[in-house]
N, C-alpha and C positions, 0 to 999 in steps of 0.2 A: 768470475765463476770457477776458474781453475783453482784459486785459493780456497774457496769454500769447499770444493770437492776434495782437494788434498787434505784439508784440515779434517773433513768428516771421515775420510779413510784412516788417518792417523788416530783419531779418538776412538774409532771402532775397534781398532787393533789394540790400543790401549785398555780397552775395556774387554779384552779377551775374544773379539770376533775375528775370523780369518776372512780376509777381503781378496777377491781375485778380480783384476781389472780386464775388461774386455773393450776394445776399440775397433771401429770399422778399418779393414785393411785397403790399401790401395789396390784397385782393380787392374788387371783381370785375376789376381791372386785371390784363392779361396781358402786353402789349407791354413790353419792357424800358425802364426808365427810369433815367437816370444821376443820382445825387445823392450828397451827403456823408453818410457813415455817422456813428455816434456819436462816433468820434474823429477827425473831420475828413478822412477818406479817401474819394476818390471811389470809387463802387462801382455796379454794375447791379443793379437791383431787377427781379425776373421774377415773374410770377404762378405760384407753386408751391404749390397747396393742400396742407394737411396732412390731419389727422383731427379731426372734430368729436367731442369726448369723449361728448356725450349721445346721439348718434345715428349708429351705424356705417353704416346703410343710406344716409342722407343724404351721408355722408362719401364712400361708394363712388360714388354718382352724381355728386358734384362732381369726384372724381378722374377718372372716365371722360370727363365733359364737358370737362374742361380738358386732358387729356392730349395731344390733337393739336397745339393751339396752343402749350402749353408746350414740347412737344418742338421744335416748329418754331423758336420763338425761342431755345431753349437751343442747339440745333444750329447756328443761324445766328451766336449769339454765340460759341460754341466755335470754329467755323471763322474767323470774322473775327478774332478775338483770337489765333488759332493756339495754342489751349490744348493742351499735350501731356500733362498730368496734371491730374486733379481731385481736391482733397483737401477732404473734407468734415469740418468741425470741429463736434464735439458731436453725437452721433447723434441725429437728429430725424426724424420721419415725412416731412417734405416732401423729404428726401433721395432719396426714391423716384424722383423726377423726374430728379435727377442720376444715379442708378444706371442707369436706362433709357437716358438719353442716352449715358453712358459706354459701355454694353454695345453699343448700336447703331452708335455712331461709332468703336468700338474704341479708346477713350481710357482709359488706366490709371486706376482709381479707388482712392483711399486714403482710409479712414475714421479719423478721430482720435476717441478716446473719452477722457472726462476724469473719470468716476466716477459722478456723479449720473445721467447718461444710462443707464448700465448699471442702476443701481438702479431707474430709472423703468421699464425694461422688465419687471422682476419684478413691477411692480404694474400694468402696463398691461393694457387690455382685449384681446380676441381680435384685433381688427383692427389695432391698434397693433402687436402682437406679430408678425403676418404681414408687416407693412411692415418692421418692424426686422429680421426674419430674412432677408427678400428683400434689404435693402440690404447687410447684412453679408456674404451669400453672394455678392453681386455684386462686392464689394471684392477688389482684387488684394491689398491689405495692410490690416490692421486694427491701428492703432497706439495703444497705451495710453500714459499718462503715467508709469507706474511698472510694475515687474515684478509687484507684488501685484495691480494692476488688469488687467493682462494675463491673470493666473490667473483673476480673477473674470469677465473677458470670454470666456475659454475655456470656463469653467463654464456660462455663460449661452448660449453658442453652440458646442457642442463640435465641430460640423462645420466650424468655421473656426479651430480652435486651431493648425493647421499654418501658417496664414498670419497669425497674431497676434504681434506684437512690441511693443516699448516704446522710446520716447524720453523721457528725463527731462525735466521742466520746467526752465527755466533762468532767469536773470536777466540783464538788461541793466545792467551796472554803471555805465554812464554816468548812469542816473537816480538812483543812490544816492550820489553824491559829495558832494553839498551838501544840507543840511537847514535847514528853517525852524525857528526856535525859538518854541515856543508858551509864552507866559508863564503861561498859565491851568492848566498841568498840576501836580497835587500831586506832591510828592516826599517819600519814595521811593514809587515806584508799580510794581505788577505790570501787565503789558500783555497783552491778548488782543485779536487783530484777526480777527473773523469775522462772518458773518452770524448773526442770532438765529433760528436754526431748531434743530429738535430734534437733528439729526445732529451738530451742533457741540458739544453738551454744555455750553453756557453754564450751565445749571442745576447741574451737577456742580461746575463752577468756583466758582460763587457759595456753594455749601455748604462747599467746600474753603476758600474765603477767610474764611468766618465762623470756621473753625478757626484759620486764620493770624492773624486779627485779635485773638483772645483772647491770643496769644502776642506778637504784635508789632502793638501798637494804632496806631502811628504810620504804617504802611504803608497805601496805597491801592490800589485796582483800578481801571484804566482799560479800559473796553471800547469799541472802535472798530468800528462797523458797525450796519447796519439790519437789519430783518427782521420777519416777522409775529409773532414771540414777544417783540418788545421790551418791550411793555407787561406781559406776564406775568413777565418776568425782573426788571423794576423792582419789581413787587409782591413777588416772591420775596426781593430783597434787603432790602425793608422788613420783611418777616416774620422774616428772619434777624437784624434789627438792625444791618445793616451799610450801609443805604442812604447814610448820611452819609460813608462811605468808598468808595463806588463812583461813579465817573464815567462815565455813559453818554454817550458822545460822538456817537452815531449815525453816519450816513453821512459819510465824510470824502473830499474829493478824493484820488485816488491820489498825486498829486504832493505831498500834504501828509502823507502816512502816514509817511515815513522820519523825521520830526521826532519821532513817537512812539517809534519804536525806539531813536533816538539817546539817550535819557535814561532809559529804563525800567531798573529794577533786574533784572528778568527778564522772559522772555516765556513764556506758558503757551497750549498748544494742547490743550483737553480733548476733542478730537473723538471720537464714536462710530464714525465711518467717515471715511476720506480716500482720494482717488486719489492725490495727490501735492500738498501744500499750498504754494502760492506765499508765503504770509505766513511759513510756517516757513522758506523759504529766505531771505526778507527779513531775518527776525530773526537767522539765522545770519550772513548777510553783514554785519550791522551788529555782529557780535561779541557778541550778547546771550546770556546764560545761558539755557538753554531746558529747560522741562518739558513733555512732550507725551505723548500716549497711544500705545501700541503697536498702532496699527491702520494698515491700508492701506500706502501707500508711505512712511510716516514712518520706519520702521526702515531703510529704504534710504538715508536721509539722516543720521539720528541714530544713533550709536553709544553705547549706555547707558554712562555713566561715562567716556567719552572726549570727546565734544563736545556732551553734553547728558544729560538724565535722562529716562527713560521709566517710565510706570506703565500699568496695565491701565485700559481704559475703564470708566467708572461708579464707580471707587473714589475717592470724594472724600477720605477719610481718608488714603490713600497719596499722592494729589495734594498735599494740604495738608503732609504730611511732607517731601516732596521740595522744595517751596516754601521751607518753613522752613530746610531743609538749605542752600539757596543763600543765603538771606537773612542766615544766621548765619556763613557762610564766605565772605567776599568774595574770598579768594585762590583757593579752589577754583572759585568761580563765574566768575572772571576767566579761569581755565585752560580751562574748558569753552567760554566764549564765544570765546576766541582759537582754539581748535581747530574750532569751529563755522565761524568766518569762513575759516579755512584750507581746510576741506572744500568750501565753496562756491566759493572762488577756483580750486580745483584741478580741480572736476569739474561745477560747475553754472553757468557763464556761457554766454551764447548764443554768444559768439565760438568756443568749444569745441564746443557741442552742435549747431550749426547743421548741420554736416556730416552728422549722423545722419540728419536729415530729407532732406537732399539725396540721400544714398545710397539711401534708401527710393524717393524719386521716380524714381531712375534704375535701380530694379529690383533693388536688393540687398535681401536678406531681413532684415537686422538680427538681433539676438539673438532666439532662439527658446526656448520654454519646454521643448523637448526637450533643448536644449543646456545650459540653466542651470536650476538649481533653488533658487538663492539670490539676494539682491540684491547690492549692492556688497560686495566682498570685505573692506572695512575694518569693516563693521558687524556686529561680533560682540558677544555679550553679555559684560559685565563687571561684577562686583559692585562697587558704588560705595562707597568709604569715603574721605571727605575726609581730607586730610593731618593736620589737627588734631582730627579726631573719631574716636574709637574705636568709636562706635555710630552708624551711619548711620540743495505733491498735483504754403484758398487759392482 
């Protein structure tokens, strides 16, 4: 999410837009403070309390107590910086302050959703749900990162379906032209880049890899990413008898991730749910053969049998079969990888997609669910039979 937001800011500025970043400050401070954010960009931090999960009553009292000062400083900041549109990224309860300020100052409000925020709404307590609903109702446009997520958002908030649209995630190709070589990587290896959380399905991948290892014992699995289930997944790899062939690399600096893509035999994303995966875009950009699950926005990038292979979520046996298919047929795998690269170059670079966001900021509606009921027109299902085999997310 941070990479997506950072690249959006860069490309807006490259296209002549002035961007001012605002984050919630650590309480009890309210007065805006300027400092560098996580990726070295100056930003304003303003006291915008959200919700205390354990106590809705105290949360309500804090919101009421802070509201006058928060609005005063936000209004002064918006006027001083001459903000003409507010774009809240990743729906969060503290956006209620921005929604109120936007409404009172008559500044257009755009809310961007990325997937897990919509999932959080379904599990949220009553006060969170009230805040979420007020925020999305206040928005002039709700922007999802895929058509599938736009449909999920419209299902969660039916009253705003008419103003829900989508802009696809994109890549800044200048960051993927050079890659550092990591001498410690085993070869050949299957790569997965994701957090170790339930929704990413790493446990399914480990069970599939155990089946692959029985057929191709020389192949390894490299897992890049950290998360709360990392220790559990290491234990699972040991129980499956493949720990010696699974490299858990943990958290890796984003600048170093391309080196993992450049040398892997294939890339796998076994998610149970996705908004629109940046790592899937990165794997496609690097021309890697891809196997992913048919969830969320992934089918809007990957066309089964044309630029990748797709399986149903939770199906470790089918996932293993598709991985083996690519490992055993280099020519077919290379064709899929080349087609994936062409897809990203044609449709998913920021230099082409940035105008979609600019159009929305300027009041254009973007694609609507009423106008379109499918994703990208190229993404139709095809039965995949390799040539040499007769049996086959401001």
